[in-house]
C-alpha positions in Angstrom: 147.1 96.9 150.8 145.4 94.4 148.5 143.4 91.5 149.9 142.7 88.1 148.6 139.7 85.8 149.4 139.9 82.0 149.3 136.7 80.1 149.4 137.1 76.4 150.1 134.6 73.6 149.5 133.7 71.2 146.8 130.0 72.2 147.2 131.1 75.6 145.8 133.2 74.3 142.8 130.3 72.0 141.9 127.8 74.7 142.1 125.7 73.1 144.8 125.5 76.3 146.8 126.0 80.0 146.2 129.2 81.6 147.6 127.6 84.3 149.7 130.7 84.4 152.0 132.9 85.8 149.4 130.4 88.5 148.4 129.8 89.5 152.0 133.5 89.6 152.9 134.3 91.7 149.8 131.7 94.3 150.7 132.9 94.5 154.4 136.5 94.8 153.4 135.7 97.4 150.7 133.7 99.5 153.2 136.6 99.2 155.7 139.0 100.7 153.0 140.7 97.7 151.7 141.0 96.7 148.0 140.0 93.1 147.4 141.7 92.3 144.2 141.4 88.5 143.9 139.1 85.8 144.9 139.7 82.1 144.4 137.5 79.0 145.0 139.0 75.5 145.5 137.5 72.2 146.3 138.3 70.0 149.3 141.7 68.7 148.2 144.6 69.3 150.6 147.2 69.8 147.9 145.1 72.3 145.9 144.1 74.2 149.1 147.7 74.4 150.2 148.8 75.5 146.8 146.2 78.2 146.7 147.1 79.5 150.1 150.8 79.7 149.1 150.0 81.5 145.8 147.7 84.0 147.4 150.0 84.7 150.3 153.0 85.4 147.9 150.9 88.2 146.1 148.9 89.7 148.9 149.6 91.0 152.4 146.2 89.7 153.7 144.4 86.6 152.9 141.0 85.5 154.3 140.0 81.9 153.8 136.6 80.4 154.6 135.4 76.8 154.7 136.7 73.4 155.7 137.1 73.7 159.4 134.3 71.4 160.6 134.2 68.0 162.1 133.9 65.9 159.0 136.4 64.0 156.8 136.2 66.6 154.0 137.0 69.4 156.4 140.7 69.5 155.4 141.6 73.2 155.7 143.7 73.0 158.9 145.9 70.2 157.4 146.1 72.1 154.1 147.2 75.3 156.1 149.9 73.2 158.0 151.2 71.9 154.9 151.4 75.4 153.2 153.5 76.5 156.1 155.6 73.5 156.3 154.6 72.6 159.8 152.4 70.1 161.7 148.9 70.0 163.2 149.0 70.4 166.9 146.1 69.9 169.4 145.3 73.1 171.2 144.1 72.1 174.6 142.3 75.4 175.4 140.4 74.9 172.1 139.6 71.4 172.9 138.2 72.4 176.4 136.1 75.1 174.5 134.6 72.6 172.1 134.0 70.0 174.7 131.9 72.6 176.8 130.0 73.6 173.7 129.2 70.1 172.7 128.2 69.0 176.1 126.1 72.1 176.7 123.9 70.8 173.9 123.5 67.5 175.6 125.8 65.7 173.2 129.0 63.5 173.7 132.4 64.5 172.3 133.6 62.3 169.4 136.6 62.1 167.2 135.1 64.7 164.8 134.7 67.3 167.6 138.2 66.7 168.8 139.6 67.2 165.2 138.4 70.8 165.3 141.0 71.6 168.1 143.8 70.6 165.7 145.5 73.7 164.3 148.9 74.4 162.5 151.7 74.8 165.0 152.4 78.5 165.6 148.9 79.7 164.7 146.8 82.2 166.6 143.4 80.8 167.7 140.3 82.9 166.8 137.4 81.9 169.1 134.1 81.0 167.6 131.2 82.2 169.8 128.7 80.9 167.3 129.9 77.3 166.7 132.4 74.7 167.6 135.0 75.2 164.9 137.5 77.8 165.8 139.3 80.0 163.3 143.0 80.7 163.3 145.5 83.1 161.9 149.1 82.4 160.6 151.9 84.2 159.1 153.2 83.0 155.8 156.1 85.1 154.7 155.0 88.7 154.6 151.4 87.7 154.6 148.7 87.2 157.2 146.3 84.5 156.5 143.1 84.1 158.5 141.0 80.9 158.3 137.4 81.1 159.1 134.5 78.5 159.2 132.3 78.3 156.1 128.9 78.6 158.0 127.8 82.2 157.1 126.6 83.1 160.5 129.7 81.9 162.3 132.1 83.5 159.6 130.3 86.8 160.0 130.6 87.1 163.7 134.2 85.9 163.7 135.2 88.4 160.9 133.6 91.3 162.9 134.8 90.2 166.3 138.2 88.7 165.5 139.5 89.6 162.2 138.4 93.1 161.5 139.8 94.6 164.9 143.2 93.0 163.8 143.5 94.2 160.3 141.6 97.6 160.5 144.8 99.5 161.5 146.4 98.5 158.2 143.5 99.8 156.2 144.0 102.8 154.0 142.5 105.9 155.8 141.7 107.9 152.8 138.6 106.3 151.6 134.8 106.3 152.4 131.9 104.6 150.9 128.0 105.1 151.2 125.6 102.3 150.0 122.2 103.4 148.8 119.4 100.9 148.6 117.0 101.4 145.7 114.0 99.7 144.3 111.9 100.4 141.1 114.6 101.4 138.6 116.7 98.9 136.7 120.4 99.0 136.7 120.4 100.6 133.2 118.1 103.4 134.2 120.2 104.1 137.4 123.3 104.2 135.1 121.8 106.6 132.7 120.7 109.0 135.5 124.1 108.9 137.2 126.3 108.7 134.2 128.1 112.0 134.8 128.4 111.8 138.6 131.9 110.6 138.5 132.9 113.3 136.1 131.4 116.0 138.4 133.1 114.6 141.6 136.7 113.6 140.9 137.6 110.9 143.4 134.2 109.3 143.2 133.6 105.8 141.9 130.0 104.4 141.6 129.3 100.7 141.8 126.1 98.9 141.2 124.8 95.6 142.7 121.8 94.0 141.4 119.9 91.7 143.9 116.4 91.3 142.2 114.3 93.4 142.6 116.6 95.8 144.2 119.7 97.5 143.1 122.4 99.0 145.5 124.3 102.0 144.4 127.7 102.3 146.1 129.2 105.8 146.3 133.0 105.2 146.8 135.2 108.2 147.6 139.0 108.4 147.6 140.9 111.6 148.8 144.0 112.7 150.6 142.5 112.0 154.0 139.5 110.1 155.2 137.8 113.2 156.4 138.1 114.6 152.9 136.9 111.5 151.5 133.9 111.5 153.9 132.9 115.0 152.9 133.4 114.2 149.2 131.2 111.0 149.6 128.5 113.0 151.4 128.4 115.6 148.7 128.2 113.0 145.9 125.6 111.0 147.7 123.3 114.0 148.1 123.5 114.6 144.4 122.8 110.9 143.6 119.8 110.9 146.1 118.4 114.0 144.2 118.8 112.4 140.9 117.2 109.1 142.0 114.4 110.6 144.1 112.0 108.2 145.7 113.8 105.2 144.1 116.0 105.4 147.1 114.4 103.8 150.1 117.3 103.7 152.5 121.0 103.5 153.1 123.6 101.0 154.5 121.9 98.0 156.2 118.3 99.3 155.7 115.9 96.6 154.3 113.0 97.3 152.2 110.3 95.4 154.1 111.5 97.1 157.2 111.3 100.6 155.8 107.8 99.9 154.5 106.9 98.8 158.1 108.4 102.1 159.3 106.3 104.1 157.0 103.2 102.4 158.1 104.1 102.7 161.7 104.8 106.4 161.3 101.2 106.9 160.1 99.9 105.0 163.2 98.1 102.5 160.8 97.2 98.9 161.5 97.7 96.8 158.5 96.2 93.5 157.1 97.4 91.5 154.2 95.5 89.2 151.7 97.6 87.2 149.3 97.0 84.8 146.5 99.8 84.2 143.9 102.5 85.2 146.4 101.4 82.4 148.9 102.3 84.3 152.1 105.7 86.0 150.9 104.5 89.5 151.7 103.6 88.4 155.2 107.0 86.7 155.4 109.0 89.7 154.3 107.1 92.0 156.7 107.5 89.7 159.7 111.2 89.1 159.1 111.4 92.3 161.1 109.4 93.3 164.2 105.8 94.0 163.1 103.5 93.1 165.9 102.8 96.7 166.5 101.2 97.4 163.1 100.6 94.1 161.4 97.2 92.7 162.7 96.8 89.6 160.4 97.3 87.9 157.0 95.3 85.5 154.8 96.6 83.4 152.0 93.4 83.0 149.9 94.6 80.9 147.1 91.3 79.1 146.0 88.4 81.2 144.8 86.3 79.6 147.7 88.7 81.0 150.2 88.4 84.4 148.6 84.6 84.2 148.9 84.2 82.7 152.3 87.1 84.6 154.2 87.2 87.8 152.4 83.8 88.3 151.1 84.9 88.5 147.4 81.6 88.2 145.3 81.1 85.2 143.3 79.7 87.4 140.5 83.1 89.3 140.4 85.0 86.0 140.1 82.8 84.7 137.4 82.7 88.0 135.5 86.3 89.0 135.7 88.2 86.0 136.9 90.4 85.6 140.0 93.2 87.5 138.3 91.6 90.9 137.8 91.6 94.4 139.2 88.2 93.9 140.6 89.1 90.9 142.6 92.3 92.6 143.9 90.2 95.5 145.1 87.6 93.2 146.9 90.4 91.1 148.4 91.9 94.3 149.9 88.7 95.7 151.2 87.5 92.3 152.5 90.6 91.7 154.7 90.4 95.3 155.8 86.8 94.6 157.1 87.8 91.1 158.4 90.7 92.5 160.5 89.2 95.9 161.3 92.3 97.8 160.3 93.2 101.1 158.8 95.0 99.9 155.8 95.0 96.6 153.8 96.9 95.3 150.8 96.2 92.4 148.5 97.6 90.7 145.3 96.4 88.2 142.8 98.1 87.0 139.8 99.5 84.1 137.6 103.0 83.2 138.9 103.5 80.5 136.3 105.0 78.6 134.9 101.5 77.5 133.6 98.1 79.0 133.7 98.5 81.9 131.3 96.5 82.8 128.4 96.8 85.2 125.6 94.5 87.7 127.5 96.1 86.9 130.9 99.7 85.8 130.4 102.0 84.4 132.9 103.4 87.1 135.0 100.2 89.2 135.1 99.5 90.5 138.6 97.1 92.9 140.2 97.5 94.4 143.6 95.5 96.8 145.7 95.9 99.1 148.7 92.6 100.0 150.7 93.4 103.0 152.9 91.7 105.8 154.7 92.1 107.9 151.6 90.5 105.5 149.2 91.3 102.5 147.1 94.3 102.1 144.7 94.6 99.2 142.2 97.7 98.5 140.0 98.8 95.9 137.6 102.1 94.8 135.8 103.2 91.8 133.8 106.3 90.6 135.6 109.0 88.5 133.7 111.0 85.7 135.0 110.5 82.3 136.7 107.8 81.6 139.3 110.0 82.9 142.3 110.9 86.1 140.4 107.3 86.8 139.5 106.3 86.3 143.2 109.0 88.3 144.5 108.6 91.1 141.9 104.8 91.2 142.8 105.5 91.2 146.6 107.8 94.2 146.3 105.5 96.1 144.0 102.6 95.8 146.7 104.9 96.8 149.3 106.2 99.8 147.3 102.6 101.0 146.6 102.0 100.8 150.4 105.2 102.6 151.1 104.4 105.4 148.8 100.8 105.9 150.0 101.9 105.8 153.7 104.7 108.3 153.1 102.7 110.6 150.7 105.3 109.9 148.1 104.5 110.3 144.4 104.2 107.1 142.2 106.6 106.9 139.2 
């Protein structure tokens, strides 16, 4: 069964926001065994939405549409769906009651916009929204099932998992299996070179790559006569891929790089402190995006030289002699925050994130980072390319990767 995705919203067609919903849905559906063969984006126009719904439903047995189900005047998806079906909008009283309860629980008063969210095409199946006020709904259009979900990512994801996937999973092919490996440190081209003959060695295996800087996901997709055979094939191929990529693979599935770094530190029983300059707190943010209170003691953003001196004890002679962006300063920052917080291990980073501030000797993108740990002090440097945000993210990941390798006794590449 092929699946089509329909993304609705003028903010998408104008490029005002990134369409993360389609990316997420495609990944989830693929993992469930479906083949997503078409993805269409339309603006908030009733006729164009209705035409897209009819066209996709004529070509696919399953269509999932997102966006345009809110309370505002440009939320036109329900009306367009009714037009595509050749029916009218009706007010669903149970949905209206649910919307009223949710609105009033927030201390607000119902208005016409809220009531609008209870209007659905006649004959549709209501999909409750546990995370918001706008419900979704499903309709039959010829031989196709079309589900309409809100465009708010948090709401869409929970509704897909709770309402849509249980309904469609029985129709999914049962002869596929996919493993997603999470990698850091090797570009897509290098990964492709290392894995170039995997598909030939394992008939039925297809490799896919997804770059989300500075990481790359490697997807090992298996197809066989049965799902158990596909599962066994995927595991054999995945073991080979892991062996080829080595420590560039940091996790699998939903594993996140900062979380895995935290696990490595936690496994050593270490307490950690962070000192940042050019990354401006990004490393601390990445670590504390996951529970970290049991190992992360503190962090300092020492942007100015005076802060490096007063808070961390970086010597003024070091700053004068080598400059703030130097191996010597990175080392003293790590040692200083380690003393300040009285911890086992400390990390630091200093650099030139750009777009200005670079020189011939120290260009934009140059960063130094250090790890002070029970076994000694390690300092590394690199010139990162890209804009300011990419330099900061690249540096933050490099620091965390060095910490991961030291904590896990992993070799450096």
